[in-house]
TIRO-2110 file (N, C-alpha, C; in Angstrom, 1 decimal):
// TIRO-2110
-0.5, -17.9, 20.2, N, 1, A
-0.6, -16.4, 20.1, CA, 1, A
-0.9, -15.9, 21.5, C, 1, A
0.0, -14.8, 21.9, N, 2, A
-0.1, -14.4, 23.3, CA, 2, A
-1.5, -13.7, 23.5, C, 2, A
-2.0, -14.0, 24.8, N, 3, A
-3.3, -13.5, 25.3, CA, 3, A
-3.1, -12.1, 26.0, C, 3, A
-4.0, -11.2, 25.7, N, 4, A
-3.9, -9.9, 26.3, CA, 4, A
-5.1, -9.6, 27.2, C, 4, A
-4.9, -9.4, 28.5, N, 5, A
-5.9, -9.3, 29.5, CA, 5, A
-6.7, -8.0, 29.4, C, 5, A
-6.0, -7.0, 28.7, N, 6, A
-6.6, -5.7, 28.5, CA, 6, A
-7.4, -5.5, 27.2, C, 6, A
-7.5, -6.6, 26.5, N, 7, A
-8.3, -6.6, 25.3, CA, 7, A
-9.5, -7.6, 25.4, C, 7, A
-10.6, -7.2, 24.9, N, 8, A
-11.8, -8.1, 25.0, CA, 8, A
-11.4, -9.3, 24.1, C, 8, A
-12.1, -10.4, 24.4, N, 9, A
-11.8, -11.6, 23.6, CA, 9, A
-12.2, -11.4, 22.1, C, 9, A
-13.3, -10.6, 21.9, N, 10, A
-13.7, -10.4, 20.5, CA, 10, A
-12.7, -9.5, 19.8, C, 10, A
-12.1, -8.5, 20.4, N, 11, A
-11.2, -7.7, 19.8, CA, 11, A
-9.8, -8.5, 19.5, C, 11, A
-9.4, -9.3, 20.5, N, 12, A
-8.2, -10.0, 20.3, CA, 12, A
-8.4, -11.0, 19.1, C, 12, A
-9.5, -11.7, 19.0, N, 13, A
-9.7, -12.6, 17.8, CA, 13, A
-9.8, -11.8, 16.5, C, 13, A
-10.3, -10.6, 16.5, N, 14, A
-10.3, -9.7, 15.4, CA, 14, A
-8.8, -9.4, 14.9, C, 14, A
-8.1, -9.0, 15.9, N, 15, A
-6.7, -8.7, 15.7, CA, 15, A
-5.9, -9.9, 14.9, C, 15, A
-6.1, -11.0, 15.6, N, 16, A
-5.5, -12.2, 15.1, CA, 16, A
-6.0, -12.6, 13.7, C, 16, A
-7.3, -12.5, 13.4, N, 17, A
-7.8, -12.8, 12.0, CA, 17, A
-7.2, -11.8, 11.0, C, 17, A
-7.2, -10.5, 11.3, N, 18, A
-6.8, -9.5, 10.3, CA, 18, A
-5.3, -9.7, 10.1, C, 18, A
-4.6, -9.9, 11.3, N, 19, A
-3.1, -10.1, 11.1, CA, 19, A
-2.7, -11.3, 10.2, C, 19, A
-3.6, -12.3, 10.3, N, 20, A
-3.3, -13.6, 9.5, CA, 20, A
-3.5, -13.3, 8.1, C, 20, A
-4.1, -12.2, 7.6, N, 21, A
-4.4, -11.9, 6.3, CA, 21, A
-3.6, -10.7, 5.8, C, 21, A
-2.8, -10.1, 6.6, N, 22, A
-2.0, -9.0, 6.1, CA, 22, A
-0.8, -9.5, 5.2, C, 22, A
-0.4, -8.6, 4.3, N, 23, A
0.6, -9.0, 3.5, CA, 23, A
1.6, -7.8, 3.3, C, 23, A
2.9, -8.2, 3.0, N, 24, A
3.9, -7.2, 2.6, CA, 24, A
4.5, -7.6, 1.3, C, 24, A
3.9, -8.6, 0.7, N, 25, A
4.2, -9.1, -0.6, CA, 25, A
4.1, -8.0, -1.7, C, 25, A
3.0, -7.3, -1.5, N, 26, A
2.7, -6.1, -2.3, CA, 26, A
2.7, -4.8, -1.4, C, 26, A
3.0, -3.7, -1.9, N, 27, A
2.9, -2.4, -1.2, CA, 27, A
2.6, -1.3, -2.3, C, 27, A
2.0, -0.2, -1.9, N, 28, A
1.9, 1.0, -2.8, CA, 28, A
2.8, 2.1, -2.4, C, 28, A
3.2, 2.8, -3.3, N, 29, A
4.0, 4.0, -3.2, CA, 29, A
3.3, 5.1, -3.8, C, 29, A
2.9, 6.2, -3.0, N, 30, A
2.2, 7.3, -3.4, CA, 30, A
3.2, 8.5, -3.7, C, 30, A
3.4, 8.8, -4.9, N, 31, A
4.5, 9.8, -5.2, CA, 31, A
4.0, 11.2, -5.4, C, 31, A
4.3, 12.0, -4.4, N, 32, A
4.0, 13.4, -4.5, CA, 32, A
2.5, 13.7, -4.8, C, 32, A
1.5, 13.0, -4.2, N, 33, A
0.2, 13.4, -4.4, CA, 33, A
0.0, 14.7, -3.9, C, 33, A
-1.0, 15.4, -4.6, N, 34, A
-1.3, 16.8, -4.1, CA, 34, A
-2.6, 16.9, -3.2, C, 34, A
-3.5, 16.1, -3.6, N, 35, A
-4.9, 16.2, -3.0, CA, 35, A
-4.9, 15.3, -1.8, C, 35, A
-5.2, 15.8, -0.6, N, 36, A
-5.3, 15.0, 0.7, CA, 36, A
-6.4, 13.9, 0.5, C, 36, A
-7.5, 14.3, -0.2, N, 37, A
-8.6, 13.2, -0.5, CA, 37, A
-8.0, 12.0, -1.2, C, 37, A
-7.2, 12.2, -2.1, N, 38, A
-6.7, 11.0, -2.9, CA, 38, A
-5.7, 10.2, -2.1, C, 38, A
-4.8, 10.8, -1.3, N, 39, A
-3.9, 10.2, -0.4, CA, 39, A
-4.6, 9.3, 0.6, C, 39, A
-5.6, 10.0, 1.2, N, 40, A
-6.5, 9.3, 2.3, CA, 40, A
-7.2, 8.1, 1.7, C, 40, A
-7.8, 8.4, 0.5, N, 41, A
-8.6, 7.2, -0.1, CA, 41, A
-7.8, 6.1, -0.4, C, 41, A
-6.5, 6.2, -0.9, N, 42, A
-5.6, 5.2, -1.2, CA, 42, A
-5.2, 4.5, 0.0, C, 42, A
-4.9, 5.2, 1.1, N, 43, A
-4.5, 4.6, 2.3, CA, 43, A
-5.6, 3.7, 2.9, C, 43, A
-6.8, 4.3, 2.9, N, 44, A
-8.0, 3.5, 3.4, CA, 44, A
-8.2, 2.2, 2.6, C, 44, A
-8.1, 2.4, 1.3, N, 45, A
-8.3, 1.1, 0.5, CA, 45, A
-7.2, 0.1, 0.6, C, 45, A
-6.0, 0.6, 0.8, N, 46, A
-4.9, -0.3, 1.0, CA, 46, A
-5.2, -1.2, 2.3, C, 46, A
-5.6, -0.5, 3.3, N, 47, A
-5.9, -1.1, 4.6, CA, 47, A
-7.0, -2.2, 4.5, C, 47, A
-8.1, -1.8, 3.7, N, 48, A
-9.2, -2.7, 3.5, CA, 48, A
-8.8, -4.0, 2.8, C, 48, A
-7.9, -3.8, 1.8, N, 49, A
-7.4, -5.0, 1.0, CA, 49, A
-6.2, -5.8, 1.7, C, 49, A
-5.9, -5.3, 2.9, N, 50, A
-4.9, -6.1, 3.7, CA, 50, A
-3.4, -5.9, 3.4, C, 50, A
-3.1, -4.8, 2.8, N, 51, A
-1.7, -4.4, 2.6, CA, 51, A
-1.3, -3.7, 3.9, C, 51, A
-0.1, -4.0, 4.4, N, 52, A
0.4, -3.4, 5.7, CA, 52, A
1.2, -2.2, 5.5, C, 52, A
1.9, -2.1, 4.4, N, 53, A
2.8, -0.9, 4.2, CA, 53, A
2.4, 0.0, 3.1, C, 53, A
2.4, 1.3, 3.4, N, 54, A
2.2, 2.2, 2.3, CA, 54, A
3.4, 3.3, 2.5, C, 54, A
3.9, 3.6, 1.3, N, 55, A
5.1, 4.5, 1.3, CA, 55, A
4.7, 5.8, 0.6, C, 55, A
5.0, 6.9, 1.3, N, 56, A
4.6, 8.2, 0.8, CA, 56, A
5.9, 9.1, 0.5, C, 56, A
6.0, 9.5, -0.9, N, 57, A
7.0, 10.4, -1.2, CA, 57, A
6.5, 11.8, -1.2, C, 57, A
7.1, 12.7, -0.4, N, 58, A
6.6, 14.1, -0.4, CA, 58, A
7.8, 15.0, -0.7, C, 58, A
8.5, 14.7, -1.8, N, 59, A
9.7, 15.6, -2.2, CA, 59, A
9.1, 16.9, -2.8, C, 59, A
8.0, 16.9, -3.5, N, 60, A
7.5, 18.1, -4.1, CA, 60, A
6.3, 18.7, -3.4, C, 60, A
5.4, 17.7, -3.0, N, 61, A
4.1, 18.1, -2.3, CA, 61, A
4.2, 17.5, -0.9, C, 61, A
3.8, 18.3, 0.1, N, 62, A
3.8, 17.9, 1.5, CA, 62, A
2.7, 16.7, 1.7, C, 62, A
2.9, 15.9, 2.6, N, 63, A
2.0, 14.9, 2.9, CA, 63, A
0.8, 15.4, 3.8, C, 63, A
-0.3, 15.4, 3.2, N, 64, A
-1.5, 15.9, 4.0, CA, 64, A
-2.7, 14.8, 3.8, C, 64, A
-3.4, 14.7, 4.9, N, 65, A
-4.5, 13.7, 4.9, CA, 65, A
-5.8, 14.2, 5.3, C, 65, A
-6.8, 13.6, 5.0, N, 66, A
-8.3, 14.0, 5.3, CA, 66, A
-8.8, 12.9, 6.3, C, 66, A
-8.8, 13.2, 7.5, N, 67, A
-9.2, 12.2, 8.5, CA, 67, A
-10.6, 11.7, 8.3, C, 67, A
-11.5, 12.5, 7.7, N, 68, A
-12.9, 12.1, 7.4, CA, 68, A
-12.9, 11.0, 6.4, C, 68, A
-12.0, 11.0, 5.4, N, 69, A
-11.9, 10.0, 4.4, CA, 69, A
-11.1, 8.8, 4.9, C, 69, A
-10.1, 9.0, 5.8, N, 70, A
-9.4, 7.8, 6.4, CA, 70, A
-10.2, 6.8, 7.2, C, 70, A
-11.2, 7.4, 7.9, N, 71, A
-12.0, 6.6, 8.8, CA, 71, A
-11.2, 5.7, 9.8, C, 71, A
-10.1, 6.3, 10.2, N, 72, A
-9.3, 5.5, 11.2, CA, 72, A
-8.4, 4.5, 10.6, C, 72, A
-8.4, 4.3, 9.3, N, 73, A
-7.6, 3.2, 8.7, CA, 73, A
-6.2, 3.3, 8.9, C, 73, A
-5.7, 4.5, 8.9, N, 74, A
-4.2, 4.7, 9.1, CA, 74, A
-3.7, 4.2, 10.4, C, 74, A
-4.5, 4.0, 11.4, N, 75, A
-4.2, 3.5, 12.7, CA, 75, A
-3.5, 2.2, 12.6, C, 75, A
-4.0, 1.3, 11.7, N, 76, A
-3.6, -0.1, 11.6, CA, 76, A
-2.5, -0.4, 10.5, C, 76, A
-2.0, 0.7, 9.9, N, 77, A
-0.9, 0.5, 8.8, CA, 77, A
0.4, 1.0, 9.3, C, 77, A
1.4, 0.6, 8.5, N, 78, A
2.8, 1.2, 8.7, CA, 78, A
2.9, 2.1, 7.5, C, 78, A
3.0, 3.4, 7.8, N, 79, A
3.2, 4.4, 6.8, CA, 79, A
4.6, 5.0, 6.8, C, 79, A
5.3, 4.9, 5.7, N, 80, A
6.7, 5.4, 5.6, CA, 80, A
6.7, 6.6, 4.7, C, 80, A
7.4, 7.7, 5.2, N, 81, A
7.5, 8.9, 4.5, CA, 81, A
8.9, 9.3, 4.1, C, 81, A
9.1, 9.8, 2.9, N, 82, A
10.4, 10.1, 2.3, CA, 82, A
10.5, 11.5, 1.8, C, 82, A
11.4, 12.3, 2.1, N, 83, A
11.7, 13.6, 1.6, CA, 83, A
12.4, 13.5, 0.2, C, 83, A
13.0, 12.3, 0.0, N, 84, A
13.8, 12.1, -1.3, CA, 84, A
13.3, 10.8, -1.9, C, 84, A
13.0, 10.9, -3.2, N, 85, A
12.5, 9.7, -3.9, CA, 85, A
13.5, 8.6, -4.0, C, 85, A
14.8, 9.0, -4.2, N, 86, A
15.8, 7.9, -4.4, CA, 86, A
15.9, 7.1, -3.1, C, 86, A
15.7, 7.7, -1.9, N, 87, A
15.8, 7.0, -0.6, CA, 87, A
14.7, 5.9, -0.7, C, 87, A
13.6, 6.2, -1.1, N, 88, A
12.4, 5.2, -1.1, CA, 88, A
12.8, 4.1, -2.1, C, 88, A
13.1, 4.5, -3.3, N, 89, A
13.3, 3.4, -4.3, CA, 89, A
14.6, 2.5, -3.9, C, 89, A
15.5, 3.1, -3.4, N, 90, A
16.7, 2.3, -2.9, CA, 90, A
16.4, 1.3, -1.8, C, 90, A
15.6, 1.8, -0.9, N, 91, A
15.2, 1.1, 0.2, CA, 91, A
14.3, -0.1, -0.1, C, 91, A
13.4, 0.2, -1.0, N, 92, A
12.5, -0.9, -1.5, CA, 92, A
13.2, -2.0, -2.3, C, 92, A
14.3, -1.6, -3.1, N, 93, A
14.9, -2.5, -4.0, CA, 93, A
16.0, -3.3, -3.0, C, 93, A
16.4, -2.7, -2.0, N, 94, A
17.3, -3.5, -1.0, CA, 94, A
16.5, -4.6, -0.3, C, 94, A
15.1, -4.4, -0.2, N, 95, A
14.3, -5.4, 0.5, CA, 95, A
13.8, -6.4, -0.6, C, 95, A
14.2, -6.3, -1.8, N, 96, A
13.9, -7.3, -2.8, CA, 96, A
12.6, -7.0, -3.6, C, 96, A
12.1, -5.8, -3.5, N, 97, A
10.9, -5.5, -4.3, CA, 97, A
11.2, -5.1, -5.7, C, 97, A
10.4, -5.6, -6.6, N, 98, A
10.3, -5.1, -7.9, CA, 98, A
9.7, -3.8, -8.0, C, 98, A
10.2, -2.8, -8.6, N, 99, A
9.6, -1.5, -8.8, CA, 99, A
8.7, -1.4, -10.0, C, 99, A
7.4, -1.3, -9.9, N, 100, A
6.4, -1.3, -11.0, CA, 100, A
5.8, 0.1, -10.9, C, 100, A
5.9, 0.8, -12.0, N, 101, A
5.3, 2.1, -12.2, CA, 101, A
4.1, 2.2, -13.1, C, 101, A
3.1, 2.7, -12.5, N, 102, A
1.8, 2.9, -13.4, CA, 102, A
2.1, 4.0, -14.5, C, 102, A
1.8, 3.6, -15.6, N, 103, A
2.1, 4.5, -16.8, CA, 103, A
1.1, 4.2, -17.9, C, 103, A
0.3, 5.2, -18.3, N, 104, A
-0.8, 5.0, -19.3, CA, 104, A
-0.2, 4.7, -20.7, C, 104, A
1.1, 4.9, -20.9, N, 105, A
1.7, 4.6, -22.2, CA, 105, A
2.5, 3.2, -22.2, C, 105, A
2.4, 2.6, -21.1, N, 106, A
3.1, 1.2, -21.0, CA, 106, A
2.5, 0.2, -21.9, C, 106, A
3.3, -0.7, -22.3, N, 107, A
3.0, -1.8, -23.2, CA, 107, A
2.3, -2.9, -22.5, C, 107, A
2.7, -3.2, -21.2, N, 108, A
2.3, -4.3, -20.4, CA, 108, A
1.1, -3.8, -19.6, C, 108, A
0.2, -4.7, -19.3, N, 109, A
-0.9, -4.5, -18.4, CA, 109, A
-0.4, -5.1, -17.0, C, 109, A
-1.3, -4.8, -16.0, N, 110, A
-1.0, -5.4, -14.7, CA, 110, A
-1.1, -7.0, -14.8, C, 110, A
-1.8, -7.6, -15.9, N, 111, A
-2.0, -9.0, -16.0, CA, 111, A
-0.7, -9.6, -16.7, C, 111, A
0.2, -8.8, -17.2, N, 112, A
1.3, -9.4, -17.8, CA, 112, A
2.5, -9.4, -16.9, C, 112, A
2.4, -8.8, -15.6, N, 113, A
3.6, -8.8, -14.7, CA, 113, A
3.7, -10.1, -14.0, C, 113, A
5.0, -10.4, -13.6, N, 114, A
5.2, -11.6, -12.7, CA, 114, A
5.0, -11.1, -11.2, C, 114, A
3.8, -11.4, -10.8, N, 115, A
3.3, -11.0, -9.4, CA, 115, A
3.8, -11.9, -8.4, C, 115, A
4.5, -13.0, -8.8, N, 116, A
5.0, -14.0, -7.8, CA, 116, A
6.2, -13.3, -6.9, C, 116, A
6.8, -12.2, -7.5, N, 117, A
7.8, -11.5, -6.9, CA, 117, A
7.3, -10.4, -6.0, C, 117, A
7.9, -10.1, -4.8, N, 118, A
7.4, -8.9, -4.1, CA, 118, A
7.5, -7.7, -4.9, C, 118, A
6.4, -6.9, -5.0, N, 119, A
6.3, -5.8, -5.9, CA, 119, A
5.8, -4.5, -5.2, C, 119, A
6.5, -3.4, -5.5, N, 120, A
6.0, -2.1, -5.0, CA, 120, A
5.5, -1.4, -6.2, C, 120, A
4.3, -1.0, -6.1, N, 121, A
3.5, -0.3, -7.2, CA, 121, A
3.5, 1.2, -6.9, C, 121, A
4.2, 1.9, -7.8, N, 122, A
4.2, 3.4, -7.7, CA, 122, A
3.0, 4.0, -8.5, C, 122, A
2.4, 4.9, -7.7, N, 123, A
1.2, 5.6, -8.3, CA, 123, A
1.7, 7.0, -8.3, C, 123, A
1.6, 7.6, -9.5, N, 124, A
2.2, 9.0, -9.7, CA, 124, A
1.2, 10.1, -9.3, C, 124, A
1.8, 11.3, -9.2, N, 125, A
1.0, 12.5, -8.8, CA, 125, A
-0.1, 12.8, -9.8, C, 125, A
-1.2, 13.5, -9.3, N, 126, A
-2.2, 14.0, -10.2, CA, 126, A
-1.6, 14.8, -11.2, C, 126, A
-2.2, 14.8, -12.4, N, 127, A
-1.8, 15.6, -13.6, CA, 127, A
-0.5, 15.2, -14.2, C, 127, A
0.6, 15.1, -13.5, N, 128, A
1.9, 14.8, -14.1, CA, 128, A
2.4, 13.4, -14.1, C, 128, A
1.8, 12.5, -13.3, N, 129, A
2.2, 11.1, -13.1, CA, 129, A
3.6, 11.0, -12.4, C, 129, A
4.3, 9.9, -12.6, N, 130, A
5.5, 9.6, -11.8, CA, 130, A
6.6, 10.6, -12.3, C, 130, A
7.5, 10.8, -11.4, N, 131, A
8.7, 11.6, -11.8, CA, 131, A
9.6, 10.9, -12.7, C, 131, A
10.3, 11.6, -13.7, N, 132, A
11.2, 10.9, -14.7, CA, 132, A
12.2, 10.0, -14.0, C, 132, A
12.8, 10.5, -12.8, N, 133, A
13.8, 9.6, -12.2, CA, 133, A
13.2, 8.3, -11.7, C, 133, A
11.9, 8.3, -11.2, N, 134, A
11.2, 7.1, -10.9, CA, 134, A
11.1, 6.2, -12.0, C, 134, A
10.7, 6.8, -13.1, N, 135, A
10.5, 5.9, -14.4, CA, 135, A
11.8, 5.3, -14.9, C, 135, A
12.8, 6.1, -14.7, N, 136, A
14.2, 5.7, -15.1, CA, 136, A
14.7, 4.5, -14.4, C, 136, A
14.5, 4.4, -13.0, N, 137, A
15.0, 3.4, -12.2, CA, 137, A
14.0, 2.2, -11.9, C, 137, A
12.8, 2.3, -12.5, N, 138, A
11.8, 1.3, -12.4, CA, 138, A
12.2, 0.0, -13.0, C, 138, A
11.7, -1.1, -12.5, N, 139, A
12.0, -2.5, -13.2, CA, 139, A
11.0, -2.7, -14.2, C, 139, A
9.8, -2.1, -14.2, N, 140, A
8.8, -2.3, -15.2, CA, 140, A
7.7, -1.2, -15.1, C, 140, A
7.1, -1.0, -16.2, N, 141, A
5.9, -0.2, -16.3, CA, 141, A
4.7, -0.9, -16.6, C, 141, A
3.5, -0.5, -16.2, N, 142, A
2.3, -1.2, -16.4, CA, 142, A
1.2, -0.2, -16.6, C, 142, A
0.1, -0.7, -17.2, N, 143, A
-1.1, 0.0, -17.3, CA, 143, A
-2.3, -0.9, -16.9, C, 143, A
-3.3, -0.3, -16.3, N, 144, A
-4.5, -1.1, -16.0, CA, 144, A
-5.2, -1.3, -17.3, C, 144, A
-5.8, -2.5, -17.6, N, 145, A
-6.7, -2.6, -18.7, CA, 145, A
-7.8, -1.6, -18.8, C, 145, A
-7.9, -1.0, -20.0, N, 146, A
-9.1, 0.0, -20.2, CA, 146, A
-9.4, 0.0, -21.7, C, 146, A
-10.7, 0.3, -21.9, N, 147, A
-11.2, 0.1, -23.3, CA, 147, A
-12.0, 1.3, -23.9, C, 147, A
-11.9, 2.5, -23.1, N, 148, A
-12.7, 3.6, -23.6, CA, 148, A
-11.7, 4.6, -24.3, C, 148, A
-12.3, 5.8, -24.5, N, 149, A
-11.6, 6.9, -25.2, CA, 149, A
-10.7, 7.6, -24.1, C, 149, A
-11.2, 7.6, -22.9, N, 150, A
-10.4, 8.5, -21.9, CA, 150, A
-9.1, 7.8, -21.5, C, 150, A
-8.0, 8.6, -21.5, N, 151, A
-6.7, 8.0, -21.4, CA, 151, A
-6.4, 7.6, -20.0, C, 151, A
-6.8, 8.2, -19.0, N, 152, A
-6.4, 7.9, -17.6, CA, 152, A
-7.6, 7.9, -16.7, C, 152, A
-7.4, 7.4, -15.4, N, 153, A
-8.4, 7.5, -14.3, CA, 153, A
-7.9, 8.3, -13.1, C, 153, A
-8.8, 8.7, -12.3, N, 154, A
-8.4, 9.3, -11.1, CA, 154, A
-7.5, 8.4, -10.3, C, 154, A
-6.4, 8.9, -9.7, N, 155, A
-5.5, 8.1, -9.1, CA, 155, A
-5.9, 7.1, -8.0, C, 155, A
-6.9, 7.7, -7.2, N, 156, A
-7.4, 6.8, -6.2, CA, 156, A
-8.4, 5.7, -6.7, C, 156, A
-9.1, 6.0, -7.8, N, 157, A
-9.8, 5.0, -8.4, CA, 157, A
-8.9, 3.9, -9.0, C, 157, A
-7.9, 4.4, -9.7, N, 158, A
-6.9, 3.5, -10.3, CA, 158, A
-6.3, 2.6, -9.2, C, 158, A
-5.9, 3.1, -8.1, N, 159, A
-5.4, 2.4, -7.1, CA, 159, A
-6.3, 1.3, -6.5, C, 159, A
-7.6, 1.7, -6.4, N, 160, A
-8.5, 0.7, -6.0, CA, 160, A
-8.7, -0.5, -7.0, C, 160, A
-8.7, -0.1, -8.2, N, 161, A
-8.8, -1.2, -9.3, CA, 161, A
-7.5, -2.1, -9.2, C, 161, A
-6.3, -1.5, -9.1, N, 162, A
-5.2, -2.2, -9.0, CA, 162, A
-5.2, -3.2, -7.8, C, 162, A
-5.6, -2.7, -6.6, N, 163, A
-5.7, -3.5, -5.4, CA, 163, A
-6.7, -4.7, -5.6, C, 163, A
-7.7, -4.5, -6.4, N, 164, A
-8.7, -5.6, -6.7, CA, 164, A
-8.0, -6.6, -7.5, C, 164, A
-7.2, -6.3, -8.5, N, 165, A
-6.5, -7.2, -9.3, CA, 165, A
-5.5, -8.0, -8.4, C, 165, A
-4.8, -7.3, -7.5, N, 166, A
-3.9, -8.1, -6.6, CA, 166, A
-4.6, -9.0, -5.7, C, 166, A
-5.7, -8.5, -5.2, N, 167, A
-6.5, -9.5, -4.3, CA, 167, A
-6.9, -10.7, -5.0, C, 167, A
-7.4, -10.5, -6.3, N, 168, A
-7.8, -11.8, -7.0, CA, 168, A
-6.6, -12.7, -7.2, C, 168, A
-5.4, -12.1, -7.6, N, 169, A
-4.3, -12.9, -7.8, CA, 169, A
-3.9, -13.7, -6.6, C, 169, A
-3.9, -13.1, -5.5, N, 170, A
-3.6, -13.8, -4.2, CA, 170, A
-4.7, -14.8, -3.8, C, 170, A
-6.0, -14.5, -4.0, N, 171, A
-7.0, -15.3, -3.7, CA, 171, A
-6.9, -16.7, -4.5, C, 171, A
-6.7, -16.5, -5.7, N, 172, A
-6.6, -17.7, -6.7, CA, 172, A
-5.5, -18.6, -6.3, C, 172, A
-4.4, -18.1, -5.7, N, 173, A
-3.3, -18.9, -5.3, CA, 173, A
-3.3, -19.3, -3.9, C, 173, A
-4.2, -18.8, -3.1, N, 174, A
-4.3, -19.1, -1.6, CA, 174, A
-3.7, -17.9, -1.0, C, 174, A
-4.5, -17.0, -0.4, N, 175, A
-3.9, -15.8, 0.2, CA, 175, A
-3.0, -16.1, 1.4, C, 175, A
-3.1, -17.2, 2.1, N, 176, A
-2.2, -17.5, 3.1, CA, 176, A
-0.8, -17.6, 2.7, C, 176, A
-0.5, -17.9, 1.4, N, 177, A
0.8, -18.0, 0.9, CA, 177, A
1.5, -16.6, 0.9, C, 177, A
0.7, -15.6, 0.9, N, 178, A
1.3, -14.2, 0.9, CA, 178, A
1.2, -13.5, 2.3, C, 178, A
0.8, -14.3, 3.3, N, 179, A
0.7, -13.7, 4.6, CA, 179, A
2.1, -13.5, 5.3, C, 179, A
2.0, -12.7, 6.3, N, 180, A
3.3, -12.5, 7.1, CA, 180, A
3.7, -13.7, 7.8, C, 180, A
4.9, -13.8, 8.1, N, 181, A
5.4, -14.9, 9.0, CA, 181, A
4.8, -14.8, 10.4, C, 181, A
4.6, -15.8, 11.1, N, 182, A
4.0, -15.8, 12.3, CA, 182, A
4.5, -14.8, 13.4, C, 182, A
5.9, -14.7, 13.3, N, 183, A
6.5, -13.8, 14.3, CA, 183, A
6.1, -12.4, 13.9, C, 183, A
6.0, -12.0, 12.6, N, 184, A
5.6, -10.7, 12.2, CA, 184, A
4.1, -10.4, 12.6, C, 184, A
3.3, -11.4, 12.5, N, 185, A
1.9, -11.3, 12.9, CA, 185, A
1.9, -11.0, 14.3, C, 185, A
2.7, -11.7, 15.2, N, 186, A
2.5, -11.4, 16.6, CA, 186, A
3.1, -10.0, 17.0, C, 186, A
4.1, -9.6, 16.2, N, 187, A
4.7, -8.2, 16.5, CA, 187, A
3.6, -7.2, 16.1, C, 187, A
2.9, -7.5, 15.0, N, 188, A
1.9, -6.6, 14.5, CA, 188, A
0.8, -6.5, 15.5, C, 188, A
0.3, -7.6, 16.1, N, 189, A
-0.7, -7.5, 17.0, CA, 189, A
-0.3, -6.8, 18.3, C, 189, A
1.0, -6.9, 18.7, N, 190, A
1.4, -6.2, 19.8, CA, 190, A
1.4, -4.7, 19.5, C, 190, A
1.8, -4.3, 18.3, N, 191, A
1.7, -2.9, 17.9, CA, 191, A
0.2, -2.4, 17.9, C, 191, A
-0.6, -3.2, 17.3, N, 192, A
-2.1, -2.8, 17.2, CA, 192, A
-2.6, -2.6, 18.6, C, 192, A
-2.2, -3.5, 19.5, N, 193, A
-2.6, -3.5, 20.9, CA, 193, A
-2.3, -2.1, 21.5, C, 193, A
-1.1, -1.7, 21.2, N, 194, A
-0.6, -0.4, 21.8, CA, 194, A
-1.4, 0.8, 21.2, C, 194, A
-1.6, 0.8, 19.9, N, 195, A
-2.4, 1.8, 19.2, CA, 195, A
-3.8, 1.8, 19.6, C, 195, A
-4.3, 0.6, 19.9, N, 196, A
-5.7, 0.6, 20.4, CA, 196, A
-5.9, 1.1, 21.8, C, 196, A
-5.0, 1.0, 22.6, N, 197, A
-5.0, 1.4, 24.0, CA, 197, A
-4.6, 2.8, 24.1, C, 197, A
-3.6, 3.2, 23.4, N, 198, A
-3.0, 4.5, 23.6, CA, 198, A
-2.9, 5.5, 22.5, C, 198, A
-3.5, 5.0, 21.3, N, 199, A
-3.5, 5.9, 20.1, CA, 199, A
-2.2, 5.7, 19.4, C, 199, A
-2.3, 6.1, 18.1, N, 200, A
-1.1, 5.9, 17.2, CA, 200, A
-0.3, 7.2, 17.2, C, 200, A
0.8, 7.2, 18.0, N, 201, A
1.6, 8.4, 18.2, CA, 201, A
2.4, 8.7, 16.9, C, 201, A
2.6, 7.8, 16.1, N, 202, A
3.4, 8.0, 14.9, CA, 202, A
2.7, 8.9, 13.9, C, 202, A
1.4, 9.0, 14.0, N, 203, A
0.7, 9.9, 13.1, CA, 203, A
0.3, 11.3, 13.7, C, 203, A
0.9, 11.6, 14.9, N, 204, A
0.5, 12.8, 15.5, CA, 204, A
1.7, 13.9, 15.3, C, 204, A
END
């Protein structure tokens, strides 16, 4: 791993450790979220759980964030934004992702999905859920296990629970199996170095 004279040894080791645990096997797609709090909370939780990519569809609702909620987490992620939902879904499918849509009326739970395949999890907008076109072209629908009277959960809470299931899945099978290839880790560290020293210009 290349050494950087402009980073402290402690920061360099932190970059290397975090990069070694990053994954693109799973990613989240946030479809037309309305509330900046929810967008920011999901982005922050994704970073905490080691997902590198988050995809944002803003066809109906503009992408807005709350920096107080983000706590700087967005600086370390790759965030992709789309004005058209079909561009997002076509791009993810071309990269080999299974498209899984959260749906409270689905028959399968997250525990029933084949998570050995790279999977993009679509989380729908507050109040209305995922767009009908997204549901139409999805490979599968899923619901999080729940046992009460209330039909649904807040989308940021549901995303956190989903990420916990995915983390357990990876940990039980050895998280290293889902890590980025070494060359991608090195490229990521280079990018983090630039963001650390000069700021994340992609988010300005």
